[in-house]
C-alpha positions in Angstrom: -12.3 -170.6 7.2 -8.4 -169.9 8.6 -8.4 -167.0 5.4 -11.7 -165.8 7.4 -9.0 -165.2 10.5 -6.2 -163.9 8.6 -6.5 -160.5 6.9 -4.2 -159.7 4.2 -1.5 -157.7 5.8 2.2 -157.0 5.0 5.2 -158.8 7.3 7.7 -156.2 9.3 11.1 -158.0 9.5 12.7 -154.4 9.8 14.3 -154.2 13.7 12.9 -151.0 15.4 10.2 -149.7 12.8 6.5 -148.7 13.3 4.7 -151.8 11.3 2.3 -150.5 8.6 -0.4 -152.7 10.2 -0.1 -150.1 12.3 -0.1 -146.7 11.0 -2.0 -147.4 7.9 -3.9 -150.5 7.1 -5.5 -150.7 10.7 -8.6 -148.8 11.2 -10.6 -148.3 14.4 -13.7 -151.2 14.9 -15.9 -149.0 16.5 -18.3 -151.8 17.4 -19.0 -154.6 19.7 -15.1 -155.9 19.5 -13.9 -152.6 21.3 -16.3 -153.6 24.3 -15.7 -157.1 24.1 -11.5 -156.4 24.2 -11.8 -153.9 27.6 -14.0 -156.5 29.6 -12.0 -159.2 28.8 -8.7 -157.1 29.7 -10.5 -156.2 32.4 -11.1 -159.6 33.2 -8.1 -160.8 32.4 -6.1 -158.7 35.4 -8.9 -160.0 38.1 -8.0 -163.5 37.0 -4.1 -163.4 36.6 -4.1 -161.9 40.2 -6.2 -163.9 42.3 -5.9 -167.3 40.0 -4.0 -167.2 36.4 -5.2 -168.0 33.2 -5.6 -164.5 32.0 -4.3 -165.2 28.3 -7.2 -167.1 28.0 -9.7 -164.6 27.3 -7.3 -161.7 26.1 -5.5 -163.4 23.4 -9.0 -164.3 21.5 -10.0 -161.2 22.4 -7.0 -159.3 20.5 -7.8 -161.8 17.3 -11.2 -160.9 17.6 -10.1 -157.2 16.7 -8.3 -158.5 13.1 -4.6 -158.6 14.1 -2.5 -161.4 12.6 -2.2 -163.7 15.0 1.4 -163.6 15.8 0.7 -159.7 16.0 -2.6 -160.5 18.7 -0.3 -163.2 20.9 3.2 -160.7 20.8 -0.1 -157.7 21.7 -1.1 -159.9 24.7 2.3 -160.4 25.5 3.1 -157.0 25.6 0.0 -155.9 27.4 -0.2 -158.4 30.1 3.7 -157.5 30.9 3.2 -154.4 33.3 1.2 -156.2 35.8 4.1 -159.0 35.9 6.6 -156.4 36.4 4.8 -155.2 39.4 5.2 -158.9 40.9 9.3 -158.3 40.9 8.4 -155.4 43.5 6.4 -157.7 45.9 8.8 -160.5 45.9 11.7 -158.1 46.7 13.0 -159.0 49.5 12.9 -162.7 49.0 14.9 -162.4 45.6 17.4 -160.5 47.3 17.5 -163.6 49.9 18.2 -165.9 47.1 20.1 -163.7 44.7 23.0 -166.3 44.0 20.0 -168.6 42.7 17.8 -165.3 40.8 20.3 -163.9 38.5 20.8 -167.5 37.1 17.1 -168.2 37.0 16.9 -164.2 35.4 19.8 -165.5 32.6 18.0 -168.5 31.7 14.7 -166.1 31.3 16.1 -163.7 28.5 17.9 -167.0 27.1 14.6 -169.0 26.7 12.5 -166.1 26.2 14.6 -164.4 23.3 14.6 -167.7 21.3 10.7 -168.6 21.8 10.1 -164.5 20.8 12.5 -164.9 17.7 11.1 -168.1 16.5 7.6 -166.9 16.6 8.4 -164.3 14.6 9.8 -166.4 11.7 6.5 -168.5 12.4 4.5 -168.0 9.4 1.0 -166.5 10.4 -1.3 -169.4 8.6 0.9 -172.0 11.0 1.2 -170.1 13.9 -2.6 -170.0 13.4 -3.3 -173.7 13.4 -1.0 -173.9 16.2 -3.0 -171.7 18.4 -5.4 -174.1 19.0 -2.9 -177.0 20.6 -1.2 -174.2 22.0 -4.5 -173.2 24.2 -4.8 -176.6 24.7 -1.7 -177.7 26.1 -1.7 -174.7 28.4 -5.8 -174.9 29.9 -4.4 -178.8 30.4 -1.3 -177.4 32.2 -3.8 -175.0 34.1 -6.4 -178.0 35.2 -3.0 -180.1 36.7 -1.8 -177.6 38.6 -4.1 -178.2 41.5 -4.1 -181.9 42.1 0.1 -181.7 41.0 0.6 -179.2 43.5 -0.9 -181.5 46.3 1.0 -184.2 45.2 4.7 -182.4 44.8 3.6 -181.4 48.5 3.3 -184.5 49.4 6.2 -186.0 47.7 8.6 -183.0 49.1 7.2 -184.4 52.4 7.7 -187.7 52.3 11.3 -187.0 50.9 12.0 -184.7 53.8 11.0 -187.2 56.0 13.3 -189.8 54.6 16.2 -188.0 54.6 15.9 -184.4 56.5 19.3 -183.8 55.6 18.6 -183.3 51.8 16.4 -180.2 52.0 18.3 -178.1 49.8 17.9 -177.7 46.0 20.6 -179.2 44.5 21.6 -179.8 40.4 21.4 -175.9 39.5 22.6 -176.6 36.3 19.8 -178.6 35.3 17.4 -176.7 36.6 18.5 -173.6 34.3 18.7 -175.7 31.3 15.1 -176.8 32.1 14.6 -172.9 32.8 15.4 -172.2 29.5 13.3 -174.8 27.8 10.2 -173.5 29.9 10.9 -169.6 28.7 10.9 -170.7 25.2 8.1 -171.9 25.6 6.9 -168.3 27.3 8.5 -166.5 24.6 6.8 -168.0 22.2 3.1 -168.2 23.8 3.6 -168.5 27.6 0.0 -169.1 28.8 0.4 -171.7 32.2 4.0 -171.1 32.3 4.3 -169.9 35.7 2.9 -173.4 37.0 5.4 -174.8 34.8 8.0 -172.9 36.7 6.6 -174.0 40.1 6.4 -177.9 39.7 10.5 -177.8 38.0 11.8 -176.2 41.1 9.5 -178.4 43.5 10.8 -181.4 41.5 14.1 -180.1 41.4 14.2 -179.8 46.0 12.8 -176.6 46.0 10.8 -176.6 49.0 10.0 -173.0 50.4 6.9 -171.4 48.6 7.7 -167.5 49.1 11.4 -168.9 47.6 9.8 -170.8 44.8 7.7 -167.6 43.7 10.3 -165.3 43.7 12.0 -167.8 41.3 8.8 -168.4 39.4 8.2 -164.2 39.5 12.2 -163.4 38.2 12.4 -166.4 35.5 8.7 -165.4 33.7 9.2 -161.6 33.9 12.7 -161.6 32.1 11.4 -164.4 29.5 8.3 -162.1 28.8 10.2 -158.6 29.5 13.0 -159.5 26.5 9.8 -161.2 24.2 8.6 -157.4 25.4 11.1 -155.5 24.0 11.8 -157.6 20.7 7.9 -157.4 19.7 8.3 -154.0 20.0 11.3 -153.3 17.8 10.0 -155.5 15.2 6.7 -153.8 15.0 4.4 -156.2 16.2 2.5 -154.3 18.6 -0.6 -153.2 17.7 -0.7 -150.1 20.6 -4.0 -148.5 19.9 -5.3 -152.4 21.4 -2.1 -152.7 23.9 -2.7 -149.4 26.2 -6.5 -150.0 26.0 -5.8 -153.8 27.1 -2.9 -152.4 29.3 -4.7 -149.7 31.2 -7.5 -152.0 31.7 -5.8 -155.1 33.0 -4.3 -152.9 35.4 -7.6 -151.9 36.5 -8.5 -155.3 36.8 -5.9 -156.6 38.8 -6.3 -153.9 41.3 -9.8 -154.2 42.5 -9.4 -157.7 42.1 -8.6 -158.2 46.0 -12.2 -157.7 46.4 -13.4 -160.6 43.9 -10.9 -162.6 45.7 -12.7 -162.9 48.8 -16.0 -163.0 47.0 -15.6 -165.6 45.0 -14.0 -169.3 46.0 -10.5 -170.3 44.6 -11.9 -173.1 43.2 -14.7 -171.5 41.5 -12.5 -169.2 39.8 -9.6 -172.0 38.5 -13.0 -173.9 37.2 -13.7 -170.5 35.5 -10.5 -170.5 33.7 -10.2 -173.8 33.3 -13.9 -173.4 31.4 -12.1 -170.8 29.2 -9.7 -172.0 28.2 -10.8 -175.4 27.0 -13.8 -173.6 25.3 -11.6 -171.3 23.7 -9.0 -174.1 22.6 -12.5 -176.4 20.8 -13.5 -172.7 19.1 -10.1 -172.5 17.8 -10.2 -175.9 16.6 -13.5 -175.6 14.7 -12.5 -172.5 13.2 -9.5 -173.5 12.0 -10.7 -176.8 10.4 
């Protein structure tokens, strides 16, 4: 069944060229796949804005357009990145106040994201396809654990602050920098659920201000996905006809998400994302068996 998911397409490895996959061998699929891609991108924009986890829908929808697995992942990353970039503006003040921390976090994002994207490009298509269900399972598990772990981290930091009020600031910045590189490697390679990993990492190392944590998370994840964006584009791994459609509908979904956020409880949205994540992982385990 793996062969059914892998169209026969020449691989492009030379930098800064357009893939034959983009120009010659990819015809428009004028069927329900286009509708599903649009719907999935819209919902992904809504989910990313209010709960996270949009890749659980958009990446499988990209694969449904008969793209190669690596190109589907690259196109998904590029389509979602502009929405992440706008978060920089939202946290501008917090980033400027913590510039001495934001700069090394951004550098860690660039280093880790570069390594992850390069490793993705040299991963054989069939190998990556067999990794997809495991990556989705790990990402869904991370997302499902984010709520309980966040509550535990809050209690943990409160106890530590009460036991030693003088030890309220972050420390050991070199280990934070190195661990962030590891997480950003995952972001460049696949990335779903990685934002929560950054939040957990910073909390464990003593960061307690939520605005500061979110600002540093936005810097590192945006830099990691941004450098992956450039690498994927330069290697001709982005199928632009699908990417642009997903980019626009995802932005529309994110823009209109405020109304949905007020109408639907966060617990329901998170439960929906977790259900989608585990369902997609199960489907890929079945289809690649």
